[in-house]
N, C-alpha and C positions, 0 to 999 in steps of 0.2 A: 699459361705454363711454357716458358723459353724453353730451347735447347740451353741455352748458355746461360740461366737465368740464376743466380745460384738459391737456393733452398729444399726445402724440405717436403716432398711431392710423392703420396699416397697413392699409388699407381694402380696398385690391382685389389681386391678384397674377395672376404667369402662371399658369394652370393647369400641374398638375404639374413648378411650376418647377425641384425638384431633377432628376431623372430625363431635363430637355432637359442641363441644367447636366451629367448623369456624363456622356451621349452627348456633349457637347462633352469631358470626357475621353477616351474611348473612339477617336473615328471616326480620328483622327491615325494611333493605332496596330492600329486591329481590322480584317479582311477586315466585307465587307458592304456595302449603301448607307447613306445619314443614314436613311431610311426604316426599313430593315428594323434598325438597331438600336436607332430608338428602339422599338418594336417589342418588341424582345428587353429592353428596360432597365424591367423588371415589379418587380423585388425593392427595393425603397425602403433599406433596411438596407444593400443593398451599392453601390445609388448614394450614399448620403450618407458611405459608405467611401472611394467614388472620386474623391466632389467632395475632401472631407475631406487626401486623400495631395495630389493633384493640387494643391489648392490651397496645401498647406503648401510642398510642390517650389518654388515660387514662379510654377506656371500660373496668373494668377488669372486671366486672361480668361474663362473658359469661366463663370464667374459672370456672365458679361453678358448673357446669355440669358434669365436668369428677372427679373424687372422687377416694381416694387412702386410703389402711389401710396398718398401718405402724405396722413392729415390732420395738421399744427399747429393742435389748436383754443386757443382762449384763450390765447397764449403770450404773449411781450412781441415791441415789436419789436425788441428788444435780438437777441428770438433769428432772427427776419426776418432783418436785419441779417446775421450769426455765419452763416445754413444759405444766404443766395443767392451765399455768396462759391464754390458746392462747382457748379464752371461743368461736372458731366458730370453734371447734376442740370436738371430740367426746374423751373418755380414760376408756380402761376395764385397773387398775390397780395390782399386787398381790398384797393381801391384810398384813400385817402388824399385824394386829387384829385377825387372823387364820393362816397363813405362820410364818414354824419356821425358824427362816432366819438365827442359829445358822451358818449353813454351804453355805451360801450365797455367802461370797468372799466380796474384796470391788475393788476399782478401786481408780490410784493415779495415776493422769496425769505425768509424764517422764518433769516436768520440774522442778521438785523439783529435789535438790540435792542425792544423794545417798545416803551420811548420813539423811537429813530430810526423807527420804523416809524410810531406818531403824527407826527412829527414833516414827514416825508415826505408820508405822507394829505392833513396842511392842505394842505401846499404841492402835491400833486396835484389837490385840489382849488381849489383855487384859479386853478390852470394851466386845466382841465375851466371857469371860470368864466370865465374870461379869453376862452379859446374858442370859449364860448358868445357872449357879449360882444362878439364880431369879425362871428360868425356872423349875429347881430341885425340887426350894422350894415351888414349889406352885402358882409365881404368873404367872398370865395370860401370853402370849405373847405381849398381846398390851399394853402392862406397860412395860415388859421385855424391848422393844425393845427401850424404852427412852431414854437407856443409850448405844445407837449406834451411831454409827460417819456417816454423811452426805458422805463418800465415799461408804457408806454400798450399794454391788450390787441389784439391781432390773430389774425387767420386764414388760413391757410396751407397750397396744395395743393402735396404735392412729389410726384414719378415720377421713379424710377432703380435701374438695376439692380441686382443682390447686388454686384457687385463696387463702387459709390461709396458704398453703404450704409454693406459694413461700414468705407470708409475714414471714410466723416461717424462712425458708433459711433467707431472709435476715439482718434478727433480728436476730440471730446463728451466723453468717459471715462479717457483714457488721453492726451491730445496738450493743447491749449489749452484747450477747451473746462474738462475739469476743475475749471479753479478758481474759473467761476461754477455757481452751484447749481444755478439753472436751468435752463441747459444739462448737469450733470454729470446731473440726475435725466433729463432728457429722455434722454439718449444712454443709461445704461441701461435707459429703457421701453423703444425701440426695442431696446435690444440681449434684450430678451427675450422681446415679439415673434418676434428673428430666431434667438434659438438652440431656438425650438420647430421651425423649420424645417431648421436648421442647428446644431446641436448641438456646442456649442465649437469654432466655426470663426471667431468674432469675435478668440477667445483667441491663435487660431495665427500673428496681425499685431501683438498689442500687442507686443513686442519693437521696431516701425517707429518709435517713434511717443515722443515725447519727453517727459517729466516734470516739467522743470525750468526752468524760464523765465528762474528770475533770470539765468542764465550769459549771457543771449543781448540781452536787452532790459531800460530799466531800469523799474523797478519804486519808484517813488518822488510821490508825490501830494504839489504843493505850491500852498500857499493863493493862493486870486487876490487880486490886487492892486490890477489894471484892468481895466474890462470895453471892449472893445473892438467896433464895430459896421463888418463889412467886408461887403466886392461879390467876387468871384472876378476873379480876374488866371488867364492861362495865357499859358505860352512854350512855344515850339519850344523841346524840347535838339538834336536831331537826328532829320534825316530825311531821304530821296535828294531830290539835283537835277537838273533837266534828264532826268527819266524819259523822257520821250516817244522819244527813238529807242531807248533799251536795250527800251523796249514795244514799238517796230516791230523790234524782234533777234527777240527770244523771239518772238513771236509766230510770225515762220518755221517754229520745233520744232512748231507745235500745226497747219501748214499753210495758216494766211496768205501772206499780201501782206504786211499791214504790221496795225497794231490801230489798230481801229475801236470807239470809244467807243458812239455806235448798236447795233455788234451785242453786243458785249459785253451791253449790258442785256439780248437773249432770249437769246445763246449761252453756256452757261456754260462753255467751256474757252476764252472769249476774255474770261470775269470772274476766272477762276480767275488770270489773268497778274498783273490786281491787287492779286496779293497776296505776289508777289517785292518790293512796295515796301513800308518802315515807317517811322512818327514816331513819334518817344517828347517828350509832352508832360510838362510839370508844372502843377500843376494845382494852386494857393492859395484859399481862402476859399469851399467850397463845402459847401453847408449840411450837413450829414450825413443829413438824412433824405432828401436826394433823390439821393446815394448810390446809393442802392437804383436807380435809376432808370436812374443810369449801369450801373453793379454786372451788371445784370441780358446787357447785352453781350457778348457767351461771347468770342467774338473777336479779344480785345485779351490784356494781360499786363498786370495792373494792382496797384499796390503804394499801400496805405496806412499809417497809426500801427497799430498794434497796439490792440485796441477800451479795450485798462486803461491806455489812455496819452491816449486821448481826450477822459476823463474833468479832465486836466489844459488842455485850452482855455478860454479862455477868450477869444474872440472869434463873433459872433454873426451871422447873417445875419438884418433884417429884411427880409420879401414890403413893395414896394411901395407894395401897396394899403393898409398897411396904414401904411407914413410918410407919406403924402398925409394922414393922417389925425390930428392931434396929442390929441387924448382918447386914440385909441385906440394911437399911439407910445407917449405918457407910461405906459399901461397894459402894454404887452408891455413895456416897459424896466423897469420896478417889478419885473416878475415873473422877468425877467432878475437881475436885484438882489437880490430876496430870497433866487433860488435861487442863488446864488456865495455868500452866506451861509450858507446849510444848507451846501452843497460845504465851504464855509472850518470850519463848525461841524465835520464831519465828520473832517474832515482831520487837525483839533486832537485828535481824539477816537484816533485814529489807528482808525479803520473799515477793512475789510478791503478796497483797494483794489480788487480785485474785484467790489466791490456799487456803486464809485461812478458806475458807471454809470447805474444808477437815479438819479441824479441829475443826469444829461443829457438839456437841453432837446433837442426838433427842432432848434432854433436852430442849432444849435455849427454853427462852419467848422472842417472840416476843410482837409487836402489829399493830394495822391495825384497818382503818375507814374504815365502809362500812355503803351503801345506798343500801336497798331495799322497793320494791310495799309490797304491804301490801299482793299480793294473791303468792309472794315468800315466804314472812315470812309463812304465811300457811301453804306452802307446807314444810319449814324450819322444822318447829314445830310437821306435821305428818310425819317425818322420824327422826327427833333430839330429842323428848322429849321424846321418846319411851327408854321404858327400855332396847331395844335392841341397842340403839346409842349406842358409844362410848363416855366413861364419860364424859369427860370435854367438846368435844363440846353439850353432854346434861345439862351441867351445863349451859353453856353458853347460849343454845336458849329457855333454861329453865328460866334465869334469863331475857333475854331479852322480853321473854314475859309475865314476873309481868310484866317489868316497864312497858309494852303497854299496859296489865290491868289498869293498876293507871297512864295513861297519860290518854284511851279514850276506857273505859268500852266498849261499848256498839260497835266497832267498831271490840272486841278480844276475846268478850263473846265468841264464838264458839270455838276459838285456841285452840289446845294443843297437842297430840297422834291423830292417826289414829283409833282406839279404840275410843277417845275422840270426836271428830269429825264426825265421818263418822256409827259410833258403835256397829264396829262389826272391829275384827285386823286382818289386811290379813299376820301376821307368818304363817298361818297354823300351823303344829308343833311347831313351835320356840317359839310363846304367851306364855308370861310370865304368861295369866293369871289370870291378876292383875287389870281385867276392870273395876269393881267396886270402884279397890282404887284409882284407875289413874283418876274416874271418882269423887272423894271425891277431892282428891287432885285440881285437877282443876276447879273443882268448887269454890274451897276454899280461892284461888292464893291468895296471900297478899303479 
């Protein structure tokens, strides 16, 4: 493993992972204490045979005792978007908000012809040049990145247990990921490393993954006829109304006379009551590069278009800082115009539609549907309505809260940034110092 090598690498894992997993398979059917069973499980071959037998019978929870820490090294942003959708894994990602990606480089699959690669390389160079121009003009890197392509290299840490890792690998090499060369290669790389720990275990799950998406999704790239520049829209599709009486009633089940919001901020048992109230939103025209900020919130049901369909989108988001400068705005629009010409050329050449994601700019506007419970909405508001949050997700969650306060005023009265909800700012020296202004804003939100 070289420092600059592209790939997925297991860096560390639970010591004697197969041993503790095998003990999970023994503890419910054999006599002895947990420690006694562990001390007697010294035969690795027997441990692996037992794990394989138990998992093959459908009892996969024993694998959750074996945890892995993995590096995705110099992979594309596209890979990042793919893997963060797995909600039973943890991720830490190189931030495009704080890190200058000018020298990051990019990945292009070998499945492109040399001529197509050269076209994309030249285009990417122009996109990076525009990025540098924006940064030199004082545009924050978090806004300048909107012009960069989905082939941009990034780096990620992922941690998950063996059960979730097998699921991720299977989607990458047997399921929807197999159609994307970069995803497929990384999946096989991870499989080879996991096979060293659990030989043949991945194959036992193969039959559970679909190998044909053409029956369930439309894979039909269409040429771009018109470019649009848009901003997000949000609609509350469904949600509980007049929730306070129900909250008070539910509180009695937990030993309280009624629900109290301030108590819930410190008492997990009260806070859990908020999880019974769910709200479904339809969001349109949200920048693809910012979707990962929203996807990181695990306690939600999130549905987006398949990645292969995102390449058809011809709507784009321009950051306000770039919009405010006519020269930079023209530079941004010229890059997008050239991008869509290349996309149209590739569609005319009948390039594999699963490769077209590498023509897609970060600024591409996508739609999604999300269902979130009130407790997670509180968490979203605390983090994402803060002035420190990225501007587009801040606008989105602020609009979400505005809608909810009209929908059910009593339920969402105390929701807002952390300084508003808790009365103190957690940002330390990064605090904006606008607590009074934020209190006025969220007290009088309309």
